[in-house]
Each structure stands twice: as C-alpha cells, then as structure tokens.
C-alpha positions in Angstrom: 109.3 29.1 22.6 108.5 30.1 19.0 109.4 33.7 19.7 112.7 32.7 21.2 113.5 30.5 18.2 112.7 33.3 15.8 115.0 35.7 17.7 117.8 33.1 17.5 117.3 32.6 13.8 117.4 36.3 13.1 120.7 36.6 14.9 122.3 33.7 13.0 125.4 34.8 11.1 125.8 34.6 7.4 129.0 32.6 6.8 129.3 32.8 3.0 132.9 33.6 2.3 132.4 36.2 -0.5 129.3 38.1 0.6 131.1 41.4 0.6 129.8 44.1 -1.8 131.2 47.5 -2.4 131.5 50.1 -5.2 134.9 51.2 -3.8 137.7 49.4 -5.7 140.0 49.9 -2.6 137.7 47.5 -0.7 138.9 44.6 -2.9 142.7 43.9 -2.7 144.5 42.7 -5.7 143.9 38.9 -5.6 146.9 36.5 -5.3 145.0 33.3 -6.2 144.9 32.0 -2.7 141.5 33.6 -2.0 138.5 31.2 -2.1 136.8 33.2 -4.8 139.9 33.3 -7.0 141.6 30.0 -6.4 140.4 28.3 -9.6 140.9 31.4 -11.9 144.1 31.6 -13.9 145.1 35.2 -12.9 148.1 35.3 -15.2 145.7 35.0 -18.2 143.5 37.9 -17.2 145.8 40.6 -18.8 145.8 42.8 -15.8 142.0 43.1 -15.4 142.4 42.1 -11.7 145.4 44.3 -11.0 146.0 48.0 -10.2 148.1 49.1 -13.2 146.6 51.3 -16.0 145.6 49.3 -19.0 145.7 50.3 -22.7 142.2 51.0 -24.0 140.5 48.3 -26.1 137.6 48.6 -28.4 134.2 46.8 -27.8 131.1 48.0 -29.5 127.5 47.4 -28.1 124.5 47.6 -30.3 120.8 47.0 -29.3 118.2 45.5 -31.7 115.0 46.1 -29.6 111.7 44.4 -30.0 108.6 46.5 -30.4 107.7 48.3 -27.2 111.2 48.0 -25.7 113.5 51.0 -25.5 117.3 51.1 -25.4 119.5 54.1 -24.3 123.2 54.8 -24.0 123.7 56.7 -20.8 126.9 58.0 -19.1 128.3 56.3 -16.1 127.0 58.9 -13.6 123.3 58.2 -14.4 121.4 57.5 -11.2 119.6 54.5 -12.7 122.8 52.5 -12.6 123.2 50.5 -9.4 119.4 49.9 -9.0 120.1 46.2 -8.6 123.8 46.0 -8.6 126.8 46.3 -6.3 130.3 45.0 -7.2 131.1 41.7 -5.6 134.8 41.3 -6.5 137.8 43.4 -7.7 137.2 43.0 -11.4 133.5 43.9 -11.2 134.4 46.9 -9.0 137.0 48.0 -11.6 134.5 47.6 -14.4 131.9 49.6 -12.5 134.4 52.4 -11.9 135.9 52.4 -15.4 133.0 52.2 -18.0 132.2 55.5 -19.7 128.8 54.7 -21.2 126.4 51.9 -20.5 123.2 50.5 -22.0 119.8 50.8 -20.4 117.0 48.6 -21.8 113.5 49.3 -20.5 110.3 47.3 -20.8 107.3 49.4 -19.7 104.8 47.9 -17.2 102.0 45.7 -18.6 103.9 45.1 -21.9 104.0 41.7 -23.4 106.9 41.7 -25.8 106.5 39.1 -28.6 110.1 39.0 -29.9 113.6 39.0 -28.4 115.7 42.1 -27.8 119.3 41.4 -28.8 122.3 43.2 -27.4 125.3 42.5 -29.6 128.7 42.9 -27.9 131.6 42.8 -30.4 135.2 42.9 -29.6 137.7 44.2 -32.2 141.0 43.9 -30.4 142.2 41.8 -27.5 145.3 43.9 -27.0 143.6 46.5 -24.8 141.0 46.4 -22.1 137.4 47.5 -22.3 134.7 47.9 -19.7 130.9 47.9 -19.9 127.7 48.1 -18.0 124.1 47.1 -18.9 120.8 47.7 -17.0 117.7 45.8 -18.0 114.4 46.9 -16.3 111.2 45.0 -16.8 108.2 46.8 -15.4 105.3 45.4 -13.4 103.4 42.6 -15.1 105.5 42.9 -18.3 107.1 40.1 -20.2 110.3 40.1 -22.2 113.1 38.0 -23.7 116.7 39.5 -23.9 119.7 38.0 -25.6 123.3 39.1 -24.7 125.4 38.0 -27.7 129.2 38.2 -27.3 131.7 37.6 -30.1 135.0 38.8 -31.5 138.4 39.4 -29.9 138.5 41.3 -26.6 139.8 41.8 -23.1 136.5 42.7 -21.5 135.0 43.2 -18.0 131.4 44.2 -17.6 128.5 44.1 -15.2 124.8 43.4 -16.0 121.9 44.2 -13.7 118.4 43.0 -14.1 115.3 44.5 -12.3 112.3 42.3 -12.7 109.1 44.1 -11.4 106.3 42.5 -9.4 104.4 39.9 -11.5 106.8 40.4 -14.4 108.7 37.7 -16.4 112.1 38.0 -17.9 114.0 35.4 -19.9 117.7 36.2 -20.5 120.2 34.2 -22.7 123.9 35.2 -22.5 126.0 33.7 -25.3 129.7 33.7 -25.0 130.9 32.9 -28.6 134.2 34.8 -28.4 137.3 34.2 -30.5 139.9 32.0 -29.0 142.0 34.9 -27.7 139.2 36.6 -25.8 139.2 37.2 -22.0 135.8 38.0 -20.5 134.8 38.5 -16.9 131.3 39.5 -16.0 129.0 39.9 -13.0 125.2 39.4 -13.6 123.0 40.5 -10.7 119.2 40.2 -10.7 116.5 41.4 -8.3 113.3 39.5 -8.7 110.0 41.1 -7.6 107.0 39.7 -5.9 105.5 36.8 -7.8 107.9 37.5 -10.7 109.8 34.9 -12.7 113.3 35.1 -14.0 115.0 32.6 -16.3 118.8 33.2 -16.9 120.6 30.9 -19.4 124.3 31.0 -20.0 125.9 29.4 -23.1 129.7 29.5 -23.0 131.4 28.1 -26.1 134.1 30.5 -27.1 136.9 32.5 -25.5 140.2 31.7 -23.9 139.2 32.6 -20.4 135.5 33.2 -19.5 134.4 33.8 -15.9 130.7 34.7 -15.3 129.1 35.2 -11.9 125.3 35.3 -12.1 123.4 36.1 -8.8 119.8 36.4 -7.8 118.0 38.0 -4.9 114.3 38.7 -4.3 112.5 41.9 -3.4 109.2 40.2 -2.5 107.7 36.8 -1.7 106.6 34.4 -4.4 109.5 35.0 -6.8 110.9 32.2 -8.9 114.3 32.0 -10.6 115.7 29.4 -12.9 119.4 29.5 -13.7 120.5 27.3 -16.6 123.9 26.8 -18.2 125.6 25.0 -21.1 129.3 25.0 -21.8 131.8 23.1 -24.0 135.5 23.5 -23.2 138.2 22.8 -25.8 141.9 22.4 -25.3 143.4 25.3 -23.2 140.0 26.9 -22.6 139.0 28.0 -19.1 135.3 28.4 -18.6 134.2 29.4 -15.1 130.7 30.0 -13.7 130.1 31.2 -10.2 126.4 31.3 -9.1 124.8 32.8 -6.0 121.1 32.5 -5.2 120.3 34.7 -2.1 116.9 33.5 -0.7 116.1 36.6 1.4 112.3 36.6 1.1 109.7 34.0 2.1 107.9 31.6 -0.3 110.4 31.9 -3.2 111.7 29.2 -5.5 115.0 28.6 -7.4 116.3 25.9 -9.7 119.9 25.7 -11.0 120.9 23.3 -13.7 124.3 23.6 -15.5 125.7 21.0 -17.9 129.2 21.0 -19.5 131.4 18.9 -21.7 135.1 19.0 -22.0 137.6 17.7 -24.5 141.3 18.0 -25.0 144.4 18.7 -22.9 144.0 21.5 -20.3 140.3 22.0 -21.0 139.1 23.3 -17.7 135.7 24.2 -16.3 134.7 25.6 -12.9 131.2 25.6 -11.5 130.5 27.1 -8.1 126.9 27.0 -6.9 126.2 28.9 -3.7 122.6 29.0 -2.3 121.9 30.9 0.9 118.6 30.6 2.7 118.3 33.4 5.2 116.3 33.1 8.5 113.5 35.2 7.1 113.2 33.0 3.9 110.7 30.5 5.2 109.0 28.1 2.8 111.9 28.3 0.4 112.1 25.7 -2.4 115.5 25.3 -4.0 117.6 22.8 -5.9 120.9 23.1 -7.7 122.7 20.6 -10.0 125.8 20.5 -12.1 126.8 17.7 -14.5 130.0 17.4 -16.5 131.1 15.0 -19.2 134.9 14.5 -19.5 135.3 13.3 -23.1 139.1 12.9 -23.3 142.1 12.6 -21.1 143.6 15.9 -19.9 140.3 17.6 -19.3 139.4 18.8 -15.8 136.1 19.9 -14.2 135.8 21.5 -10.8 132.3 21.5 -9.3 131.5 22.8 -5.9 127.8 23.2 -4.8 127.3 24.9 -1.5 124.0 25.1 0.4 123.6 27.3 3.6 120.3 27.0 5.4 119.5 29.4 8.3 115.9 28.3 8.9 114.3 24.9 9.4 111.1 26.0 7.7 111.8 25.1 4.1 109.8 23.3 1.4 112.9 21.7 -0.1 116.6 22.3 -0.4 119.2 20.2 -2.1 122.1 19.9 -4.5 123.9 17.4 -6.7 127.1 17.3 -8.8 128.5 14.7 -11.1 131.7 14.6 -13.2 132.7 11.6 -15.3 132.8 9.8 -18.6 129.8 8.6 -20.7 127.8 6.0 -19.0 128.2 2.4 -20.1 124.5 1.5 -20.2 123.6 4.4 -22.6 126.3 3.4 -25.1 125.4 -0.3 -24.8 121.7 0.4 -25.5 122.6 2.2 -28.7 125.3 -0.2 -29.8 122.9 -3.1 -29.3 120.8 -1.5 -32.1 123.7 -1.5 -34.5 125.0 2.1 -33.9 128.9 2.3 -34.0 130.6 3.3 -30.8 131.8 6.8 -32.0 128.3 7.7 -33.3 126.7 6.3 -30.1 128.9 8.6 -28.0 127.9 11.6 -30.1 124.2 10.8 -29.8 124.5 10.6 -26.0 126.2 14.0 -25.9 123.5 15.6 -28.1 120.9 14.2 -25.8 122.8 15.4 -22.7 122.5 19.0 -23.9 119.1 18.8 -25.7 116.8 19.4 -22.7 118.6 22.6 -21.8 118.6 23.9 -25.4 114.9 23.2 -25.7 114.2 25.7 -22.9 115.6 28.6 -24.8 112.7 30.7 -26.1 114.3 32.0 -29.3 114.1 29.4 -32.1 117.0 30.9 -34.1 119.2 30.8 -31.0 118.3 27.2 -30.4 119.3 26.3 -33.9 122.6 28.3 -33.6 123.6 26.6 -30.4 122.7 23.2 -31.7 124.8 23.8 -34.8 127.7 25.0 -32.5 127.5 21.8 -30.5 127.4 19.7 -33.7 130.6 21.5 -34.8 132.2 20.7 -31.5 131.3 17.1 -31.9 132.6 17.0 -35.5 136.0 18.0 -34.1 135.8 15.4 -31.3 138.6 12.8 -31.7 138.0 9.1 -31.0 137.3 9.2 -27.3 140.1 7.6 -25.2 139.7 4.8 -22.8 136.6 2.8 -21.9 133.7 4.8 -20.5 132.9 4.6 -16.8 129.8 5.7 -14.9 129.8 9.2 -13.5 130.4 9.3 -9.8 128.5 11.6 -7.4 130.7 14.4 -6.1 128.5 15.7 -3.4 125.8 14.5 -0.9 122.2 13.8 -2.0 119.5 16.4 -1.5 119.0 17.6 2.0 115.2 17.9 1.6 112.7 17.9 -1.2 113.4 16.7 -4.8 114.9 18.2 -7.9 111.6 18.4 -9.7 
C-alpha cells in the first residue's frame, strides 16, 4: 500500500499557474493584463518593459563595495556562470536576461566567515530610457555573508538576481528599493539553497512609482531553511507589488514568509502574492507564510493572496494567514488610557508594527536608515480618517502546524 501511495504522489500534477520557466523571450507572449500573473500590475505604467518594441537606452550604474574576503567582478552576458540558479519566469525577466550587456558576480569562497556587509549600489540617472541588469551571488560551502542591494535614483529598470547558497552556508540579503518617485523597477530574485544551508531574504520597498519584485526559493538538498521578510510603505499613487514563490522540492526543509505593509493616500496600492508549493518528494516540510497590511487612510488598497499547494500528506506543518485593515481599537485604547493623544498613539502602533522586522536586519546602519525612513513617512501622515476597526482575516487559518 505504501509503495502504491508513493507512486500516486509522484504522478501528482503541479497546478501552479505560473510555473513556466524559459530563457526564450518568445515563450512569454506580451501580457494583456488578463493573465493571472499580471492582473494586478499596471501595465500602462511599465514604459514598455513588458512589450516587444525597441526601447531607448537608459543609464543605471552598479558599484560593489565588498567586505574583506569577498570578490566582485563585472562579466559579459555570455559568461557560463550566469544561469546557475536562474531561469526567467515571466516576460520582463526574460527580456532583461536577453538584454543586459554586463552583469555583476559576487563570490564568497568556501569556509569564509565574512564579518561586514557587501553593498551593491544600483543608481539610476534617467527614467526616460530603459536599462537591464543581472547579478549572481555565490556563497561557498560553509561560508557566511551579508549582502545589501541598494537601489536609488530615477530609472526604468528590469533586472534579475540569482543566489547560490552552498551546503551548510548562510546568506542574508537585504534589497532596498529607495527609488525616486518616477522610477519603475521590475526584478526577479531566485535562490537555490543547499543542504543544511540558511537563506534570509529581506525586501524593503519605500520608493518608486511602480515596483514589482518576485523573490523565489528552491532547495538543492535536504535540511535547508529559508526566511523571506518584507516591509513596504505605499504613498499616494505608488504601486508596490511583491510576488513570492517557495518551491519545497527537497525533504526536511523549512520556510517562513512574513511581509508587512502600510498604505496611505489616494491610489496607494500594494500587492502581495505568496505561493508555496510542497512537492510529493518534500516530506517533513515545515512552512508558514503571513502578510499583514495597515490601511491608514481612505483611498488605499491592499491585495493579498496567499496560496498553499500540498502534494504530500507527510508534512510537519503548513499554513498561511493574511490580514488587511485599519489600526486595532484595543491597541489605541491602551495607549490613550495612559494619556497619549490619538495621533501619537497611532504613530506608536505603526512603529511597533514594523519594529520586529527591522530588528532582524543584520546591518545596524541599515536598520537606522530604514527606521528614519519610516519616521519620515509617519511625519507626512495626515490625521487618519474615520474610526479604526479591527483587521479582518482574509484567508483561512493554518492547515497544519503553527507560525512559530
């Protein structure tokens, strides 16, 4: 009976709608907005990145400040190291993969414990033309490193980032989107996590007119652990979209996803898609994903869609949760009962909402910078409209296990 059950599980189909990967741009038709993976994205604001027409060249510079023991190289697109852990998953990523001239390769040798962060600064100088990029980050066996991807300036930019985390290695990545208000940035991040390796990926999206990031994780051996964290604050007219995919394709692996966002102002829009796939061979998987959004004013909109696909019954835990709503009454009441005015109580709750995620960032200077940016957002926050109401759960409770 057990053998028959295993055979049935191995033959189970994978039904995830956007599982297709290809390096051939022709395999991805120009999207119309009716496709599942594009229905939330404002295609008219992408300045043709998703189309098939030639685009005027833009200028984006990339500079690496490496920590001791870490190397950085600029290599031409044809280098065989590219594609080690990456394959385009949508039309824009395929166009970026076919269009970049020179990419950055960051290498951490095996058994190297890097004390400081390596910072890759991406600076846009003109949003009038389009630029494309590619980054490969390789962390050798039993090595440890921290990498910061720091984006700023004006740009129309599409890029791909691949992470190779060797067996027993540890990589912590922080990607900061602090673009100017006119920037458009679409990016695919793909990680392959080795046996007993750990990977922490943190996204901080504060700037840019349209930002769409798609982080994904797969495993190359059992015992891997991935933590995907995100923080975003959308202002009037901003579109911040994060589409995550965790592919549990190896046994005894773990993943945690935790994204938090706040939105203020008319047409502030956030999108969070969290897809977790547990394949038949991924027995003893332990996974949980969560997204929480604070709608601070009228006119803001948060779309949150967690998806969990389980193709084996032998899991340790698997669950998801999503909430979108205003500040909770009891938190404000607690502070106001101690003499704190309503507006200040609201700001204190918002600071606490983001504080736990910020504390997980390993770079102290970056924690301070993000905290200051949140404070600046709160300083611009008008008197919040309407009376607060409790957040409402948008999805079902965990299927199994707990979010610990």
